[in-house]
ZADO-1210 file (C-alpha; in nm, 4 decimals, padded with zeros to 6 digits):
<atoms>
<atom x="13.8230" y="16.6933" z="09.6224" code="MET" pos="1"/>
<atom x="13.9263" y="16.3602" z="09.8154" code="LEU" pos="2"/>
<atom x="13.8071" y="16.3284" z="10.1845" code="SER" pos="3"/>
<atom x="14.1237" y="16.2325" z="10.4203" code="ARG" pos="4"/>
<atom x="13.9825" y="15.9064" z="10.4273" code="ARG" pos="5"/>
<atom x="14.0339" y="15.8783" z="10.0383" code="GLU" pos="6"/>
<atom x="14.3502" y="16.0653" z="10.0383" code="THR" pos="7"/>
<atom x="14.4986" y="15.8073" z="10.3200" code="LEU" pos="8"/>
<atom x="14.3466" y="15.5019" z="10.1456" code="GLY" pos="9"/>
<atom x="14.4981" y="15.6034" z="09.7925" code="MET" pos="10"/>
<atom x="14.8048" y="15.7299" z="09.9564" code="THR" pos="11"/>
<atom x="14.8941" y="15.3919" z="10.1559" code="ALA" pos="12"/>
<atom x="14.8158" y="15.1797" z="09.8613" code="ALA" pos="13"/>
<atom x="15.0040" y="15.3820" z="09.5931" code="LEU" pos="14"/>
<atom x="15.2997" y="15.4009" z="09.8301" code="GLY" pos="15"/>
<atom x="15.3014" y="15.0368" z="09.9235" code="LEU" pos="16"/>
<atom x="15.2912" y="14.9114" z="09.5830" code="LEU" pos="17"/>
<atom x="15.6023" y="15.1324" z="09.4637" code="HIS" pos="18"/>
<atom x="15.7793" y="15.0015" z="09.8142" code="GLY" pos="19"/>
<atom x="15.7931" y="15.3522" z="09.9455" code="VAL" pos="20"/>
<atom x="15.6766" y="15.4604" z="10.2860" code="PRO" pos="21"/>
<atom x="15.3201" y="15.5891" z="10.2493" code="ALA" pos="22"/>
<atom x="15.2846" y="15.7916" z="10.5465" code="LEU" pos="23"/>
<atom x="15.4764" y="15.9085" z="10.8532" code="ALA" pos="24"/>
<atom x="15.4075" y="15.7134" z="11.1665" code="ALA" pos="25"/>
<atom x="15.0953" y="15.7638" z="11.3391" code="VAL" pos="26"/>
<atom x="15.1158" y="15.8303" z="11.7072" code="PRO" pos="27"/>
<atom x="15.0824" y="15.5665" z="11.9449" code="ASN" pos="28"/>
<atom x="14.7153" y="15.4890" z="12.0762" code="HIS" pos="29"/>
<atom x="14.5630" y="15.6096" z="11.7159" code="THR" pos="30"/>
<atom x="14.4174" y="15.3908" z="11.4798" code="LEU" pos="31"/>
<atom x="14.5494" y="15.3845" z="11.1249" code="SER" pos="32"/>
<atom x="14.1867" y="15.4548" z="10.9653" code="ASN" pos="33"/>
<atom x="14.1290" y="15.8206" z="11.0809" code="SER" pos="34"/>
<atom x="13.7458" y="15.7262" z="11.0298" code="SER" pos="35"/>
<atom x="13.7408" y="15.4339" z="11.2858" code="ALA" pos="36"/>
<atom x="13.4242" y="15.3878" z="11.4604" code="SER" pos="37"/>
<atom x="13.3537" y="15.5105" z="11.8152" code="PRO" pos="38"/>
<atom x="13.3638" y="15.1270" z="11.9294" code="ALA" pos="39"/>
<atom x="13.6717" y="15.0600" z="11.7434" code="ALA" pos="40"/>
<atom x="13.8546" y="15.3312" z="11.9014" code="ARG" pos="41"/>
<atom x="13.7550" y="15.2435" z="12.2488" code="LYS" pos="42"/>
<atom x="13.8673" y="14.8991" z="12.2047" code="LEU" pos="43"/>
<atom x="14.2022" y="15.0000" z="12.0683" code="TYR" pos="44"/>
<atom x="14.2379" y="15.2720" z="12.3590" code="THR" pos="45"/>
<atom x="14.1974" y="15.0051" z="12.5835" code="TYR" pos="46"/>
<atom x="14.4207" y="14.7726" z="12.4403" code="LEU" pos="47"/>
<atom x="14.7340" y="15.0039" z="12.4386" code="CYS" pos="48"/>
<atom x="14.6339" y="15.0916" z="12.8276" code="SER" pos="49"/>
<atom x="14.6902" y="14.7084" z="12.8713" code="GLN" pos="50"/>
<atom x="15.0176" y="14.6739" z="12.6368" code="TYR" pos="51"/>
<atom x="15.3224" y="14.6276" z="12.8912" code="GLY" pos="52"/>
<atom x="15.1046" y="14.5521" z="13.1981" code="ARG" pos="53"/>
<atom x="14.8640" y="14.2743" z="13.1201" code="LYS" pos="54"/>
<atom x="14.8294" y="13.9964" z="12.8519" code="THR" pos="55"/>
<atom x="14.4514" y="13.9224" z="12.7275" code="LEU" pos="56"/>
<atom x="14.3767" y="13.5722" z="12.6912" code="THR" pos="57"/>
<atom x="14.2528" y="13.4569" z="12.3861" code="GLY" pos="58"/>
<atom x="14.1093" y="13.1143" z="12.2411" code="GLN" pos="59"/>
<atom x="14.0387" y="12.9899" z="11.8722" code="GLN" pos="60"/>
<atom x="13.7243" y="12.8089" z="11.7893" code="GLU" pos="61"/>
<atom x="13.7028" y="12.4982" z="11.5898" code="GLN" pos="62"/>
<atom x="13.4249" y="12.6637" z="11.3971" code="GLY" pos="63"/>
<atom x="13.2021" y="12.4132" z="11.1919" code="SER" pos="64"/>
<atom x="13.4876" y="12.1605" z="11.1628" code="ALA" pos="65"/>
<atom x="13.3424" y="11.9775" z="11.4659" code="GLN" pos="66"/>
<atom x="13.0059" y="11.9516" z="11.5971" code="PRO" pos="67"/>
<atom x="13.0395" y="12.2016" z="11.8743" code="ASN" pos="68"/>
<atom x="13.1870" y="12.5512" z="11.7566" code="PRO" pos="69"/>
<atom x="13.1940" y="12.6560" z="12.1154" code="ASN" pos="70"/>
<atom x="13.4031" y="12.3347" z="12.2616" code="GLY" pos="71"/>
<atom x="13.6908" y="12.5235" z="12.3126" code="GLU" pos="72"/>
<atom x="13.5078" y="12.7702" z="12.5519" code="LEU" pos="73"/>
<atom x="13.3013" y="12.4708" z="12.6991" code="ASP" pos="74"/>
<atom x="13.6595" y="12.3229" z="12.8014" code="TYR" pos="75"/>
<atom x="13.8189" y="12.6454" z="12.9511" code="LEU" pos="76"/>
<atom x="13.4998" y="12.7307" z="13.1457" code="GLN" pos="77"/>
<atom x="13.5268" y="12.3636" z="13.2919" code="ARG" pos="78"/>
<atom x="13.8735" y="12.3747" z="13.3424" code="VAL" pos="79"/>
<atom x="13.9316" y="12.6828" z="13.4753" code="THR" pos="80"/>
<atom x="13.6244" y="12.8613" z="13.5752" code="GLY" pos="81"/>
<atom x="13.6978" y="13.1282" z="13.3285" code="LYS" pos="82"/>
<atom x="13.6520" y="13.2402" z="12.9691" code="LEU" pos="83"/>
<atom x="13.8960" y="13.4104" z="12.7464" code="PRO" pos="84"/>
<atom x="13.9009" y="13.7766" z="12.6588" code="ALA" pos="85"/>
<atom x="13.9273" y="13.6976" z="12.3173" code="ILE" pos="86"/>
<atom x="13.7542" y="13.4685" z="12.0812" code="LEU" pos="87"/>
<atom x="13.9085" y="13.3943" z="11.7497" code="GLY" pos="88"/>
<atom x="13.6982" y="13.2984" z="11.4510" code="LEU" pos="89"/>
<atom x="13.7908" y="13.2198" z="11.1154" code="ASP" pos="90"/>
<atom x="13.5843" y="13.3007" z="10.7561" code="TYR" pos="91"/>
<atom x="13.7197" y="12.9551" z="10.6286" code="ILE" pos="92"/>
<atom x="13.3998" y="12.7656" z="10.5391" code="ASP" pos="93"/>
<atom x="13.1301" y="12.9976" z="10.3140" code="PRO" pos="94"/>
<atom x="12.8897" y="12.7622" z="10.4883" code="ARG" pos="95"/>
<atom x="12.9512" y="12.8425" z="10.8351" code="ASP" pos="96"/>
<atom x="13.0346" y="13.2384" z="10.7645" code="ASN" pos="97"/>
<atom x="12.6791" y="13.3615" z="10.8709" code="ASP" pos="98"/>
<atom x="12.7293" y="13.1352" z="11.2000" code="ALA" pos="99"/>
<atom x="13.0455" y="13.3043" z="11.2317" code="VAL" pos="100"/>
<atom x="12.9157" y="13.6371" z="11.2260" code="ASN" pos="101"/>
<atom x="12.6540" y="13.5417" z="11.4942" code="ASP" pos="102"/>
<atom x="12.8661" y="13.3545" z="11.7346" code="ARG" pos="103"/>
<atom x="13.1120" y="13.7109" z="11.6879" code="ALA" pos="104"/>
<atom x="12.8004" y="13.9208" z="11.7557" code="THR" pos="105"/>
<atom x="12.6937" y="13.7159" z="12.0650" code="ALA" pos="106"/>
<atom x="13.0461" y="13.7099" z="12.1887" code="TRP" pos="107"/>
<atom x="13.0883" y="14.1099" z="12.1770" code="ALA" pos="108"/>
<atom x="12.7349" y="14.1436" z="12.2986" code="ARG" pos="109"/>
<atom x="12.8435" y="13.9347" z="12.6106" code="SER" pos="110"/>
<atom x="13.1260" y="14.1488" z="12.6522" code="GLY" pos="111"/>
<atom x="13.4197" y="13.9602" z="12.4740" code="GLY" pos="112"/>
<atom x="13.6372" y="14.0730" z="12.2267" code="ILE" pos="113"/>
<atom x="13.6516" y="13.9495" z="11.8680" code="VAL" pos="114"/>
<atom x="13.9646" y="13.8539" z="11.6091" code="THR" pos="115"/>
<atom x="13.8686" y="13.6909" z="11.2781" code="LEU" pos="116"/>
<atom x="14.0972" y="13.5474" z="11.0168" code="CYS" pos="117"/>
<atom x="14.0682" y="13.4404" z="10.6804" code="TRP" pos="118"/>
<atom x="14.2006" y="13.1194" z="10.5429" code="HIS" pos="119"/>
<atom x="14.1729" y="13.2389" z="10.2026" code="TRP" pos="120"/>
<atom x="14.1596" y="12.9450" z="09.9462" code="GLY" pos="121"/>
<atom x="14.3149" y="13.0572" z="09.6087" code="ALA" pos="122"/>
<atom x="14.0651" y="13.2639" z="09.4256" code="PRO" pos="123"/>
<atom x="14.0673" y="13.0860" z="09.1166" code="ASP" pos="124"/>
<atom x="14.0683" y="12.7278" z="09.2949" code="ILE" pos="125"/>
<atom x="13.8094" y="12.7479" z="09.5809" code="GLY" pos="126"/>
<atom x="13.7754" y="12.8118" z="09.9375" code="THR" pos="127"/>
<atom x="13.9096" y="12.6186" z="10.2463" code="GLY" pos="128"/>
<atom x="14.2178" y="12.5439" z="10.4338" code="TYR" pos="129"/>
<atom x="14.3825" y="12.3104" z="10.1520" code="GLU" pos="130"/>
<atom x="14.3052" y="12.5191" z="09.8845" code="ASN" pos="131"/>
<atom x="14.4745" y="12.8377" z="10.0984" code="SER" pos="132"/>
<atom x="14.8099" y="12.6382" z="10.0865" code="LYS" pos="133"/>
<atom x="14.7907" y="12.6199" z="09.6750" code="LYS" pos="134"/>
<atom x="14.9630" y="12.8688" z="09.4540" code="ASP" pos="135"/>
<atom x="14.7779" y="13.1444" z="09.3019" code="PHE" pos="136"/>
<atom x="14.9205" y="13.4154" z="09.0561" code="ASP" pos="137"/>
<atom x="14.9434" y="13.7087" z="09.2631" code="VAL" pos="138"/>
<atom x="15.1242" y="13.9130" z="09.0182" code="ALA" pos="139"/>
<atom x="14.8580" y="13.8652" z="08.7689" code="ALA" pos="140"/>
<atom x="14.5866" y="13.9328" z="09.0224" code="ALA" pos="141"/>
<atom x="14.7195" y="14.2575" z="09.1009" code="LEU" pos="142"/>
<atom x="14.6516" y="14.3842" z="08.7373" code="LYS" pos="143"/>
<atom x="14.2713" y="14.4962" z="08.6994" code="PRO" pos="144"/>
<atom x="14.0822" y="14.2827" z="08.4710" code="GLY" pos="145"/>
<atom x="14.2707" y="13.9783" z="08.4776" code="THR" pos="146"/>
<atom x="14.0870" y="13.6446" z="08.5470" code="PRO" pos="147"/>
<atom x="14.3078" y="13.6356" z="08.8641" code="GLN" pos="148"/>
<atom x="14.2013" y="13.9915" z="08.9588" code="ASN" pos="149"/>
<atom x="13.8284" y="13.9533" z="08.8942" code="VAL" pos="150"/>
<atom x="13.8299" y="13.6428" z="09.1298" code="ALA" pos="151"/>
<atom x="14.0321" y="13.8089" z="09.3716" code="MET" pos="152"/>
<atom x="13.8053" y="14.1060" z="09.4042" code="MET" pos="153"/>
<atom x="13.5070" y="13.9010" z="09.4066" code="ARG" pos="154"/>
<atom x="13.6205" y="13.7099" z="09.7177" code="ASP" pos="155"/>
<atom x="13.7344" y="14.0313" z="09.8788" code="MET" pos="156"/>
<atom x="13.4095" y="14.1737" z="09.8207" code="THR" pos="157"/>
<atom x="13.2330" y="13.8915" z="09.9774" code="GLU" pos="158"/>
<atom x="13.4274" y="13.9065" z="10.2724" code="VAL" pos="159"/>
<atom x="13.3897" y="14.2979" z="10.2925" code="ALA" pos="160"/>
<atom x="13.0246" y="14.2189" z="10.3055" code="HIS" pos="161"/>
<atom x="13.0515" y="13.9851" z="10.5946" code="LEU" pos="162"/>
<atom x="13.2522" y="14.2515" z="10.8148" code="LEU" pos="163"/>
<atom x="12.9874" y="14.5027" z="10.7230" code="LYS" pos="164"/>
<atom x="12.7325" y="14.2734" z="10.8861" code="VAL" pos="165"/>
<atom x="12.9413" y="14.3021" z="11.1934" code="LEU" pos="166"/>
<atom x="13.0012" y="14.6788" z="11.1567" code="GLN" pos="167"/>
<atom x="12.6055" y="14.7187" z="11.1332" code="ASP" pos="168"/>
<atom x="12.5742" y="14.5131" z="11.4576" code="ARG" pos="169"/>
<atom x="12.8302" y="14.7800" z="11.6320" code="GLY" pos="170"/>
<atom x="13.1069" y="14.4864" z="11.6645" code="VAL" pos="171"/>
<atom x="13.4400" y="14.6083" z="11.6377" code="PRO" pos="172"/>
<atom x="13.7192" y="14.3312" z="11.5059" code="VAL" pos="173"/>
<atom x="14.0725" y="14.2638" z="11.5579" code="LEU" pos="174"/>
<atom x="14.0948" y="14.2034" z="11.1862" code="TRP" pos="175"/>
<atom x="14.4082" y="13.9526" z="11.1040" code="ARG" pos="176"/>
<atom x="14.4085" y="13.9119" z="10.7057" code="PRO" pos="177"/>
<atom x="14.7006" y="13.7272" z="10.5376" code="PHE" pos="178"/>
<atom x="14.8337" y="13.5441" z="10.8671" code="HIS" pos="179"/>
<atom x="15.1832" y="13.4132" z="10.8527" code="GLU" pos="180"/>
<atom x="15.2532" y="13.5944" z="10.5497" code="PHE" pos="181"/>
<atom x="15.6293" y="13.5665" z="10.5601" code="SER" pos="182"/>
<atom x="15.6001" y="13.2049" z="10.5624" code="GLY" pos="183"/>
<atom x="15.5588" y="13.0124" z="10.2006" code="ASP" pos="184"/>
<atom x="15.2906" y="12.7750" z="10.3000" code="TRP" pos="185"/>
<atom x="15.0006" y="13.0022" z="10.2110" code="PHE" pos="186"/>
<atom x="14.9414" y="13.1509" z="09.8869" code="TRP" pos="187"/>
<atom x="14.9839" y="13.5163" z="09.9696" code="TRP" pos="188"/>
<atom x="15.3371" y="13.4504" z="10.1028" code="GLY" pos="189"/>
<atom x="15.4578" y="13.2458" z="09.8169" code="LYS" pos="190"/>
<atom x="15.5750" y="13.5524" z="09.6030" code="HIS" pos="191"/>
<atom x="15.7648" y="13.7447" z="09.8244" code="GLY" pos="192"/>
<atom x="15.7423" y="14.0845" z="10.0617" code="PRO" pos="193"/>
<atom x="15.6834" y="14.3250" z="09.7570" code="ASP" pos="194"/>
<atom x="15.3639" y="14.1078" z="09.6488" code="ALA" pos="195"/>
<atom x="15.2534" y="14.0838" z="10.0122" code="PHE" pos="196"/>
<atom x="15.2581" y="14.4222" z="10.0743" code="LYS" pos="197"/>
<atom x="15.0914" y="14.4988" z="09.7467" code="ALA" pos="198"/>
<atom x="14.8094" y="14.2535" z="09.8448" code="LEU" pos="199"/>
<atom x="14.8123" y="14.4428" z="10.2048" code="TRP" pos="200"/>
<atom x="14.7803" y="14.7814" z="10.0849" code="ALA" pos="201"/>
<atom x="14.4813" y="14.6830" z="09.8211" code="LEU" pos="202"/>
<atom x="14.2625" y="14.5227" z="10.0948" code="MET" pos="203"/>
<atom x="14.3048" y="14.8031" z="10.2970" code="TYR" pos="204"/>
<atom x="14.2183" y="15.0466" z="10.0320" code="ASP" pos="205"/>
<atom x="13.9308" y="14.8497" z="09.9426" code="GLN" pos="206"/>
<atom x="13.7932" y="14.8008" z="10.2989" code="PHE" pos="207"/>
<atom x="13.8668" y="15.1316" z="10.4653" code="THR" pos="208"/>
<atom x="13.7654" y="15.3591" z="10.1537" code="ARG" pos="209"/>
<atom x="13.5664" y="15.1654" z="09.9159" code="VAL" pos="210"/>
<atom x="13.3412" y="14.9459" z="10.1615" code="HIS" pos="211"/>
<atom x="13.4008" y="15.2006" z="10.4548" code="ARG" pos="212"/>
<atom x="13.4609" y="14.9363" z="10.7203" code="LEU" pos="213"/>
<atom x="13.5599" y="15.1397" z="11.0107" code="ASP" pos="214"/>
<atom x="13.4958" y="14.8690" z="11.2563" code="ASN" pos="215"/>
<atom x="13.8503" y="14.6975" z="11.1882" code="LEU" pos="216"/>
<atom x="14.1638" y="14.7143" z="11.4049" code="ILE" pos="217"/>
<atom x="14.4222" y="14.5859" z="11.1366" code="TRP" pos="218"/>
<atom x="14.6387" y="14.3171" z="11.3054" code="VAL" pos="219"/>
<atom x="14.9635" y="14.2373" z="11.1097" code="LEU" pos="220"/>
<atom x="15.1300" y="13.8492" z="11.1770" code="GLY" pos="221"/>
<atom x="15.4493" y="13.7379" z="11.0758" code="TRP" pos="222"/>
<atom x="15.5382" y="13.3576" z="11.0638" code="ALA" pos="223"/>
<atom x="15.7523" y="13.3453" z="11.3603" code="GLY" pos="224"/>
<atom x="16.0210" y="13.1484" z="11.1439" code="GLN" pos="225"/>
<atom x="16.0945" y="13.4482" z="10.9433" code="ASN" pos="226"/>
<atom x="16.0299" y="13.7923" z="11.1097" code="VAL" pos="227"/>
<atom x="16.1819" y="14.0076" z="10.8191" code="ASP" pos="228"/>
<atom x="16.1247" y="14.3788" z="10.8067" code="PRO" pos="229"/>
<atom x="16.1067" y="14.3738" z="10.4312" code="ALA" pos="230"/>
<atom x="15.7535" y="14.2562" z="10.4904" code="TRP" pos="231"/>
<atom x="15.6565" y="14.5224" z="10.6843" code="TYR" pos="232"/>
<atom x="15.3943" y="14.7369" z="10.5080" code="PRO" pos="233"/>
<atom x="15.4317" y="15.0356" z="10.7590" code="GLY" pos="234"/>
<atom x="15.2296" y="15.2120" z="11.0293" code="ARG" pos="235"/>
<atom x="15.0150" y="15.3906" z="10.8125" code="ALA" pos="236"/>
<atom x="14.8009" y="15.0854" z="10.7330" code="THR" pos="237"/>
<atom x="14.8696" y="14.8447" z="11.0780" code="VAL" pos="238"/>
<atom x="14.7306" y="14.8763" z="11.3888" code="ASP" pos="239"/>
<atom x="14.8883" y="14.6008" z="11.6319" code="VAL" pos="240"/>
<atom x="15.1908" y="14.3528" z="11.4822" code="ALA" pos="241"/>
<atom x="15.2993" y="14.0402" z="11.5944" code="GLY" pos="242"/>
<atom x="15.4143" y="13.7126" z="11.5016" code="ALA" pos="243"/>
<atom x="15.3217" y="13.3290" z="11.5987" code="ASP" pos="244"/>
<atom x="15.5344" y="13.0010" z="11.6018" code="ILE" pos="245"/>
<atom x="15.4192" y="12.6636" z="11.7639" code="TYR" pos="246"/>
<atom x="15.6883" y="12.6074" z="12.0622" code="ALA" pos="247"/>
<atom x="15.7376" y="12.2819" z="12.2379" code="ASN" pos="248"/>
<atom x="15.7366" y="12.4482" z="12.5766" code="ASP" pos="249"/>
<atom x="15.5591" y="12.7106" z="12.7796" code="HIS" pos="250"/>
<atom x="15.8424" y="12.9592" z="12.7638" code="GLY" pos="251"/>
<atom x="15.8019" y="13.3494" z="12.6776" code="ASN" pos="252"/>
<atom x="15.9023" y="13.3360" z="12.3085" code="LEU" pos="253"/>
<atom x="16.1241" y="13.6454" z="12.3980" code="ALA" pos="254"/>
<atom x="16.3280" y="13.6166" z="12.0976" code="SER" pos="255"/>
<atom x="16.0670" y="13.6508" z="11.8713" code="MET" pos="256"/>
<atom x="15.9068" y="13.9224" z="12.0450" code="PHE" pos="257"/>
<atom x="16.2106" y="14.1193" z="12.0089" code="ALA" pos="258"/>
<atom x="16.2243" y="14.0625" z="11.6515" code="GLN" pos="259"/>
<atom x="15.8858" y="14.2189" z="11.5892" code="VAL" pos="260"/>
<atom x="15.9710" y="14.4903" z="11.8554" code="LYS" pos="261"/>
<atom x="16.2844" y="14.5814" z="11.6584" code="THR" pos="262"/>
<atom x="16.0859" y="14.6566" z="11.3355" code="ILE" pos="263"/>
<atom x="15.7753" y="14.8243" z="11.4857" code="VAL" pos="264"/>
<atom x="15.9557" y="14.9697" z="11.7992" code="GLY" pos="265"/>
<atom x="15.6948" y="15.1694" z="12.0314" code="ASP" pos="266"/>
<atom x="15.4702" y="15.2785" z="11.7295" code="THR" pos="267"/>
<atom x="15.2592" y="14.9466" z="11.7689" code="LEU" pos="268"/>
<atom x="15.1826" y="14.7045" z="12.0299" code="PRO" pos="269"/>
<atom x="15.2592" y="14.3493" z="11.9890" code="VAL" pos="270"/>
<atom x="15.0981" y="14.0074" z="12.0027" code="CYS" pos="271"/>
<atom x="15.1421" y="13.6440" z="11.9834" code="LEU" pos="272"/>
<atom x="14.9119" y="13.5707" z="11.7046" code="HIS" pos="273"/>
<atom x="14.8759" y="13.1793" z="11.7463" code="GLU" pos="274"/>
<atom x="15.0322" y="12.9370" z="12.0025" code="ASN" pos="275"/>
<atom x="14.9919" y="12.5618" z="12.1394" code="GLY" pos="276"/>
<atom x="15.1311" y="12.5966" z="12.4971" code="PRO" pos="277"/>
<atom x="15.0172" y="12.8759" z="12.6434" code="VAL" pos="278"/>
<atom x="15.3107" y="13.0980" z="12.7606" code="PRO" pos="279"/>
<atom x="15.3992" y="13.0765" z="13.1408" code="ASP" pos="280"/>
<atom x="15.2751" y="13.4162" z="13.2799" code="PRO" pos="281"/>
<atom x="15.5539" y="13.4425" z="13.5357" code="THR" pos="282"/>
<atom x="15.8143" y="13.4583" z="13.2676" code="LEU" pos="283"/>
<atom x="15.6632" y="13.7793" z="13.0883" code="LEU" pos="284"/>
<atom x="15.8140" y="14.1059" z="13.1237" code="SER" pos="285"/>
<atom x="15.9579" y="14.4054" z="12.9330" code="PRO" pos="286"/>
<atom x="16.1465" y="14.1462" z="12.7009" code="ASP" pos="287"/>
<atom x="15.8089" y="13.9616" z="12.6151" code="ALA" pos="288"/>
<atom x="15.5199" y="14.1913" z="12.6938" code="ASP" pos="289"/>
<atom x="15.2710" y="14.0070" z="12.4568" code="TRP" pos="290"/>
<atom x="14.9625" y="14.1935" z="12.4468" code="LEU" pos="291"/>
<atom x="14.7431" y="13.9036" z="12.4005" code="TRP" pos="292"/>
<atom x="14.7701" y="13.5071" z="12.3123" code="PHE" pos="293"/>
<atom x="14.5944" y="13.3073" z="12.0944" code="MET" pos="294"/>
<atom x="14.5790" y="12.9287" z="12.1534" code="THR" pos="295"/>
<atom x="14.4941" y="12.7500" z="11.8587" code="TRP" pos="296"/>
<atom x="14.1873" y="12.5180" z="11.8580" code="HIS" pos="297"/>
<atom x="14.1322" y="12.1398" z="11.9276" code="THR" pos="298"/>
<atom x="14.4436" y="11.9195" z="11.9941" code="ARG" pos="299"/>
<atom x="14.6612" y="12.2573" z="12.0637" code="TRP" pos="300"/>
<atom x="14.4459" y="12.3369" z="12.3470" code="LEU" pos="301"/>
<atom x="14.3662" y="11.9929" z="12.5113" code="THR" pos="302"/>
<atom x="14.6609" y="11.7989" z="12.3720" code="GLY" pos="303"/>
<atom x="14.8611" y="11.6417" z="12.6992" code="ALA" pos="304"/>
<atom x="15.1758" y="11.7645" z="12.4790" code="ASP" pos="305"/>
<atom x="15.0415" y="12.0899" z="12.4819" code="GLN" pos="306"/>
<atom x="14.8546" y="12.2207" z="12.7774" code="ASN" pos="307"/>
<atom x="14.7249" y="12.0408" z="13.1056" code="MET" pos="308"/>
<atom x="14.4152" y="12.1364" z="13.3230" code="PRO" pos="309"/>
<atom x="14.6268" y="12.2354" z="13.6095" code="ASP" pos="310"/>
<atom x="14.8573" y="12.4575" z="13.4268" code="GLN" pos="311"/>
<atom x="14.5678" y="12.6056" z="13.2464" code="LEU" pos="312"/>
<atom x="14.3747" y="12.6674" z="13.5890" code="ARG" pos="313"/>
<atom x="14.6915" y="12.8444" z="13.7084" code="ARG" pos="314"/>
<atom x="14.7201" y="13.0455" z="13.4067" code="ASP" pos="315"/>
<atom x="14.3863" y="13.1994" z="13.3707" code="PHE" pos="316"/>
<atom x="14.3965" y="13.2793" z="13.7733" code="ALA" pos="317"/>
<atom x="14.7418" y="13.5021" z="13.7201" code="SER" pos="318"/>
<atom x="14.7382" y="13.8384" z="13.7577" code="LYS" pos="319"/>
<atom x="14.9204" y="13.9018" z="13.4781" code="ARG" pos="320"/>
<atom x="14.6562" y="13.7232" z="13.2303" code="TYR" pos="321"/>
<atom x="14.3383" y="13.9161" z="13.1573" code="VAL" pos="322"/>
<atom x="14.0034" y="13.6792" z="13.1031" code="THR" pos="323"/>
<atom x="13.6720" y="13.7672" z="13.0047" code="LYS" pos="324"/>
<atom x="13.5204" y="13.8439" z="13.3348" code="ASP" pos="325"/>
<atom x="13.7963" y="14.1209" z="13.3887" code="GLU" pos="326"/>
<atom x="13.7200" y="14.3151" z="13.0747" code="LEU" pos="327"/>
<atom x="13.5925" y="14.6748" z="13.1314" code="PRO" pos="328"/>
<atom x="13.2105" y="14.6873" z="13.1099" code="ALA" pos="329"/>
<atom x="13.2253" y="14.9738" z="12.8588" code="SER" pos="330"/>
<atom x="13.3525" y="14.7293" z="12.5877" code="LEU" pos="331"/>
<atom x="13.0363" y="14.5608" z="12.5680" code="LYS" pos="332"/>
<atom x="12.8324" y="14.5562" z="12.2591" code="VAL" pos="333"/>
<atom x="12.4867" y="14.7132" z="12.3136" code="PRO" pos="334"/>
<atom x="12.2143" y="14.4752" z="12.1167" code="ALA" pos="335"/>
<atom x="12.0219" y="14.6658" z="11.8554" code="SER" pos="336"/>
<atom x="11.6513" y="14.6129" z="11.8757" code="PRO" pos="337"/>
<atom x="11.6674" y="14.6035" z="11.5118" code="LYS" pos="338"/>
<atom x="11.9271" y="14.2861" z="11.4708" code="MET" pos="339"/>
<atom x="11.8292" y="13.9716" z="11.6792" code="LYS" pos="340"/>
<atom x="12.0953" y="13.6622" z="11.6872" code="VAL" pos="341"/>
</atoms>
């Protein structure tokens, strides 16, 4: 007899593959994975308690692309006297992935929240950002036994093992795969909504049922240029929804928020996945109740056309925005005596 976890995974995957709703909507504050870890549940409960009241600050790190992976954190600490509540990391360079896990672990143990994305290079070409923009035969990859399927499943398993390390360390993760999926610049968005939803369902099933990753909060991110409901996998496999676009000002992006909210209603909190200019906190309201924002790294944080020191200082001091020092102590991940970082 299948467990509830197995039934959920298989039903979600098969339902989405055939383009029909897999399960009824899951009540608010309940993670899609019924076997989610206590740490993931605690984090999600906290996030839901803030939604509509506060907005968590977030910052993407530059990773191994620069000499100092923590340069953005150092800059924010120096300029604002504070650190973001959420640190964004990326499985983009296999040579850096172990160090990514170590930085994620250190951040969680110091009381911060971790989010991870994956610039997944086309599996039959190679890793890295440029390869993530090259095409990949998704239709072939969804057929078991094809060369494309073998390559895709290999990559998926490798990343599942990386996430398993974080699970073993007690780190809950805001997991944001296939980001900006409704755009046509990454391979997972080049083949339309049905192909994307099949990829999402497959990864969800593999990670939750096969690899038993219970530390993940599943975060779905539209490209702001195309917030189309045809791409929505459904509440049964999604915990947080949102979109991103790189604006030219510090506005609240209310129209994009409304587009996502129209699709998910009150079943999910809505976040701003990536940004350059930080939204002015005084402009946030029920029309733009972003759960968090995530400023991209390097020039998108520090460029004069993106953010200025005085403005960042005001933003990080605002009552609307939650910084790392304001997170509840209960979210801090305890160090394991068996695991040293």
